PARO-262034 format. One line per 4 residues: their letters; for each residue x, y, z of N, C-alpha, C. Coordinates in pm, 1 decimal. Atoms other than C-alpha are relative to their C-alpha. Layout:
BEGIN
a	X/Y/Z/X/Y/Z/X/Y/Z  ... $
% end
This chain:
BEGIN
mnil	53.0/-0.5/-166.4/6132.5/10397.5/-9120.0/58.2/112.7/78.3  -94.8/29.7/-108.0/6185.7/10545.1/-8819.0/-83.3/-47.1/149.9  11.8/161.5/-71.3/6248.9/10297.3/-8578.4/-66.3/76.6/169.0  99.6/-74.5/-153.7/6109.0/10575.9/-8247.0/-114.3/25.9/-4.9 $
kvgl	116.5/15.5/94.0/5857.6/10600.8/-8432.6/-120.5/-163.3/18.7  65.4/132.3/8.3/5737.5/10208.9/-8437.1/16.6/-17.2/122.8  12.0/18.4/-138.3/5884.7/10281.1/-8053.9/-91.0/-8.2/69.0  165.1/-62.7/-66.9/5636.1/10452.8/-7961.1/-129.8/-15.0/-70.7 $
ecah	150.3/59.7/39.5/5356.4/10240.7/-8137.5/-27.8/-72.5/116.4  -63.5/91.0/-111.2/5501.3/9964.1/-7987.6/53.5/-6.3/160.6  -16.3/-33.4/-152.3/5550.9/10065.0/-7611.0/-140.4/-20.6/82.2  121.4/92.2/-120.0/5286.1/9946.0/-7327.2/41.7/216.8/80.0 $
riva	48.1/-174.9/-15.3/5350.9/10339.8/-7182.7/153.4/38.5/-38.5  -124.8/-112.7/18.6/5583.4/10652.6/-7257.7/34.6/60.0/108.4  12.4/-98.5/-138.3/5750.1/10850.3/-6986.6/83.7/66.0/-45.3  -30.7/-187.0/-36.4/5845.5/11226.5/-7003.3/61.6/39.2/131.3 $
vsrg	-45.6/-1.8/-92.3/6038.0/11378.8/-6805.4/-86.1/86.2/135.0  75.2/-47.3/-7.2/5767.5/11579.4/-6711.8/-212.0/47.2/12.7  99.6/-11.4/19.8/5438.1/11675.2/-6679.6/-65.6/95.3/-113.9  15.7/-125.0/122.5/5460.0/11978.7/-6947.4/84.9/-14.2/-83.7 $
yawe	-60.3/15.7/59.9/5746.4/11819.6/-7097.0/-74.4/-73.6/-106.6  107.9/76.2/89.2/5459.0/11539.7/-7237.3/-107.4/104.7/-30.8  46.9/-50.8/78.4/5237.2/11771.8/-7341.1/94.2/57.2/-42.6  -59.0/-52.6/91.7/5473.7/11939.0/-7531.7/68.2/-6.1/-127.0 $
cqtp	-24.8/92.4/89.8/5566.0/11688.3/-7716.2/-74.5/-91.5/-104.9  94.3/89.4/115.8/5277.3/11616.1/-7888.3/-8.8/161.4/-30.8  -8.4/-112.2/183.4/5305.1/12015.6/-8057.9/-4.1/-83.2/-51.5  -121.4/-78.9/87.8/5469.3/12103.9/-8372.2/120.7/15.1/5.2 $
eggw	-129.3/-38.2/-31.6/5695.3/12282.9/-8194.2/96.2/-66.2/65.2  -39.8/94.1/-85.4/5797.1/12019.7/-7955.1/61.8/-123.2/-53.2  -59.2/138.6/145.9/5781.6/11730.3/-8122.5/80.7/-36.4/-46.1  -192.4/-7.4/79.7/6095.6/11696.7/-8361.3/-189.1/-84.7/-72.3 $
glnk	34.3/83.1/95.7/5830.1/11548.8/-8624.6/-57.3/-172.7/70.0  66.8/128.1/-16.0/5647.2/11227.4/-8428.6/-106.8/138.2/119.0  54.2/-0.1/-55.0/5439.6/11468.8/-8221.4/-190.9/-16.1/-71.2  -13.3/64.3/39.1/5167.4/11351.1/-8444.2/-63.6/-159.0/22.6 $
ilet	85.9/87.4/-52.3/5184.3/11032.3/-8327.3/0.9/-24.9/177.2  113.0/14.0/-189.2/5164.6/11078.0/-7927.2/-107.1/48.9/-40.6  146.4/-87.5/26.2/4878.0/11297.2/-7997.2/-89.6/-163.8/6.2  76.7/122.1/41.8/4735.4/10951.9/-8129.8/9.8/-132.2/129.9 $
enwk	16.7/67.1/-122.7/4871.8/10747.4/-7816.7/55.0/22.8/141.6  -51.5/-7.9/-140.7/4891.5/10971.7/-7572.1/-136.6/-48.9/154.1  38.1/52.3/-121.2/4678.2/10753.9/-7392.5/138.7/-86.7/100.1  -186.7/72.8/-63.0/5028.5/10592.5/-7260.4/95.4/24.7/-11.1 $
lrgi	-92.3/-103.0/-66.4/5231.8/10881.2/-7228.9/-32.7/19.3/100.6  -9.3/-39.6/-117.6/5297.2/11024.6/-6890.0/64.2/49.3/85.2  -129.7/-102.4/-57.0/5490.8/11298.6/-6750.0/53.1/-0.8/152.4  -20.9/128.5/-134.1/5648.3/11144.4/-6403.6/89.4/179.5/53.2 $
vngi	-120.6/-153.8/-134.7/5855.8/11464.7/-6123.8/118.2/-72.4/-83.6  -207.4/85.6/16.1/6239.1/11362.1/-6183.0/53.6/-91.2/89.0  -7.4/67.5/-118.3/6218.4/11152.6/-5804.9/83.8/30.0/37.9  -30.5/-109.1/-153.1/6292.7/11445.0/-5606.3/-53.1/-36.7/89.2 $
dyne	59.0/-46.7/-141.4/6167.2/11391.1/-5274.1/18.7/175.7/58.6  35.9/-129.4/-26.8/6116.2/11824.9/-5168.6/108.9/-25.3/82.7  -114.7/6.8/-142.1/6252.1/11730.1/-4810.1/97.0/-84.9/24.6  -122.3/164.3/-81.1/6481.5/11445.6/-4788.1/129.1/120.1/-72.0 $
wspe	-168.7/-147.8/106.9/6723.0/11733.5/-5075.9/-3.3/161.3/-16.1  -4.1/-120.6/33.1/6623.4/12025.2/-4945.3/119.1/51.8/81.2  -155.7/-20.2/-53.8/6954.4/12228.0/-4822.8/-58.1/63.8/144.8  58.5/-59.5/-168.9/6718.7/12381.3/-4565.1/-15.2/-79.0/136.6 $
rdif	3.2/126.1/-126.9/6676.4/12035.2/-4370.1/94.8/-100.4/3.0  -26.0/81.3/-42.2/6944.1/11863.4/-4451.0/128.1/-105.8/112.5  -108.4/10.5/-94.6/7139.7/11718.3/-4202.3/128.6/-64.1/12.4  -156.6/-6.8/67.6/7466.0/11616.1/-4382.9/19.2/125.7/-23.9 $
lqtd	-31.1/-108.8/62.3/7502.3/11977.8/-4407.0/57.4/62.1/198.4  14.1/-65.1/-120.3/7497.9/12010.6/-4022.0/113.3/-41.8/47.5  -147.3/32.0/-16.5/7822.2/11840.3/-4045.1/176.0/-9.5/-66.4  -115.1/-6.3/59.4/8220.3/11873.1/-4080.1/28.9/179.4/-59.6 $
gyan	-5.7/-76.6/66.3/8193.4/12211.1/-4209.2/-120.9/139.5/-22.4  62.4/-52.4/104.5/7915.7/12236.4/-4411.7/-177.9/128.0/99.9  53.4/-108.9/-55.4/7646.8/12507.5/-4347.9/-168.8/-23.3/-89.0  128.3/87.7/104.2/7225.8/12385.5/-4426.5/-5.6/187.3/-68.6 $
ysld	71.3/-152.1/60.7/7094.6/12755.2/-4621.9/-119.1/-17.9/-41.5  180.6/-40.8/77.7/6779.0/12873.1/-4756.4/6.8/110.2/-129.2  55.4/-64.7/54.3/6690.2/13118.4/-5027.7/129.3/202.9/87.0  -94.8/6.6/-111.3/6833.2/13386.5/-4720.5/125.3/14.3/-7.9 $
tlha	-145.9/-45.9/-20.3/7129.6/13330.9/-4714.4/95.5/-160.9/-84.1  -10.9/66.0/165.5/7196.9/13154.8/-5036.2/151.5/36.5/-34.3  -108.1/21.9/60.6/7479.8/13293.5/-5124.2/84.4/-107.0/87.3  -98.4/92.4/-74.8/7673.8/13232.6/-4775.9/12.5/-153.4/54.3 $
gkaq	-11.4/225.9/3.6/7609.3/12874.0/-4723.8/-6.3/-53.8/-92.0  -120.7/46.8/81.9/7688.1/12778.6/-5064.6/118.2/43.1/7.2  -106.0/-87.2/-27.5/8011.2/12988.4/-5025.0/74.7/-165.8/93.1  -31.7/177.9/-72.2/8053.3/12709.9/-4714.0/-24.0/-116.9/-35.8 $
ckvr	-17.6/158.0/-3.6/7969.0/12445.5/-4801.5/134.8/-39.6/-188.3  -130.9/43.2/120.0/8205.3/12486.6/-5182.2/139.6/-1.9/104.8  -75.1/46.4/-52.1/8465.1/12544.7/-4931.3/32.1/-137.3/51.6  -43.6/132.2/-62.0/8459.1/12219.2/-4761.4/9.4/-95.7/-153.0 $
vhaw	-2.4/104.0/76.3/8392.5/12059.9/-5069.8/193.7/2.1/-118.5  -181.5/39.0/22.2/8727.4/12183.9/-5207.1/95.9/-9.1/91.5  -179.4/46.4/-79.1/8929.9/12141.5/-4882.7/-0.6/-171.1/7.2  -40.3/160.4/-1.9/8831.3/11762.3/-4896.0/6.5/-42.1/-151.9 $
lcra	-35.3/12.9/157.1/8850.5/11788.9/-5288.5/230.6/-36.2/-28.0  -198.6/-61.8/3.8/9296.8/11902.3/-5228.4/5.8/-123.1/54.6  -44.1/128.4/-77.4/9293.2/11627.5/-4933.2/-4.2/-133.2/-47.3  50.7/78.1/-9.6/9178.7/11392.7/-5111.2/92.2/-69.0/-150.4 $
acar	-133.0/27.5/149.8/9463.7/11491.0/-5468.6/112.1/-21.9/50.9  -147.4/-76.8/9.1/9765.8/11603.7/-5236.4/-4.4/-182.6/105.1  -61.6/75.4/-40.6/9687.8/11243.2/-5057.4/20.9/-98.6/-130.9  12.0/81.4/185.7/9717.8/11078.4/-5507.6/167.1/104.8/-46.6 $
lqgg	-96.9/-53.4/40.2/10046.2/11310.8/-5471.6/60.7/-24.0/78.8  -168.2/-13.3/-35.3/10375.3/11177.4/-5443.6/48.5/56.1/191.6  -94.2/-55.6/-133.3/10489.8/11231.5/-5054.0/-171.0/127.4/65.0  104.4/-149.0/-18.6/10131.2/11439.0/-5075.1/15.3/136.8/46.3 $
cgnt	-17.5/-187.3/-56.6/10120.8/11849.6/-4960.0/-18.6/31.5/119.6  1.0/11.8/-219.5/9971.5/11838.1/-4581.7/-24.8/194.6/-48.9  25.5/-131.4/30.1/9812.9/12168.7/-4785.0/-166.5/20.8/91.2  132.9/-29.4/-59.2/9497.2/12269.4/-4536.2/-50.3/109.9/-15.2 $
agtq	-53.0/-115.3/48.0/9537.4/12618.4/-4605.3/-162.8/63.9/-76.7  172.2/0.8/104.2/9203.3/12645.5/-4901.9/108.8/36.3/-189.2  -90.7/-82.1/97.9/9532.8/12738.1/-5184.9/-19.7/-136.9/-76.5  -57.4/185.4/227.6/9621.8/12470.7/-5533.4/131.7/-11.0/54.9 $
pegt	-131.8/76.7/39.0/9839.7/12236.8/-5442.1/142.2/40.1/-125.9  -73.3/21.8/117.8/10137.0/12259.1/-5666.1/86.7/-190.3/-84.7  53.3/175.5/88.8/10105.5/12008.4/-5929.6/-141.1/-20.7/-33.8  85.0/72.1/58.2/9788.7/11972.1/-5946.0/-111.4/72.5/-17.4 $
ehif	131.0/-61.7/111.0/9666.4/12243.7/-6193.9/-63.8/-153.5/-61.6  -30.1/99.7/95.0/9588.1/11908.5/-6415.6/-157.0/-5.1/100.5  134.5/111.5/-95.1/9303.5/11804.9/-6133.2/-78.8/113.7/-12.9  139.6/-49.9/-4.3/9161.0/12134.9/-6057.9/-33.6/67.8/-82.9 $
gggw	-15.6/-161.6/17.0/9296.3/12421.5/-6280.9/62.4/116.6/-22.9  -103.5/-113.3/-6.9/9417.9/12740.1/-6330.7/-74.6/81.1/124.8  98.2/-106.9/-106.9/9072.6/12880.0/-6131.8/-55.8/-21.3/121.4  59.6/10.7/-147.6/9109.1/12740.2/-5791.6/-45.7/98.2/76.6 $
grhw	87.9/-160.4/-107.6/8877.8/12918.8/-5561.7/-7.4/116.3/-36.2  74.1/-138.2/110.1/8788.3/13179.6/-5802.4/-86.5/32.7/-11.4  102.9/-41.2/19.8/8449.1/13187.4/-5769.9/-111.4/-37.3/169.1  53.3/-63.3/-145.1/8418.6/13216.1/-5358.9/-18.9/172.7/8.4 $
% end
């Protein structure tokens, strides 16, 4: 007995992460042995968008990237904009880690504070 097959047969609705995947899982290559049941039950199979509002989550228009040294960016300014945001996130993480260390480190230079290797690993700032 395949419990997943029974679940698909008994379900009122079947939701896939996209319309493309809803189609793909009905093929022998993408259905992993359940393609026949998904073909039979395709009337209740729907693919949905992952729920992202591209207007709200656009780095070009995100109002939260317009403060505290972050930067809006587009495809044309991708590398510079993401690098600027990454520097700000790392600085925030450094302050948070320093606050947890006994006595704090007072480091605002963007270099890895001594004693935080276990938090940040050895690659502090390597990808900027």
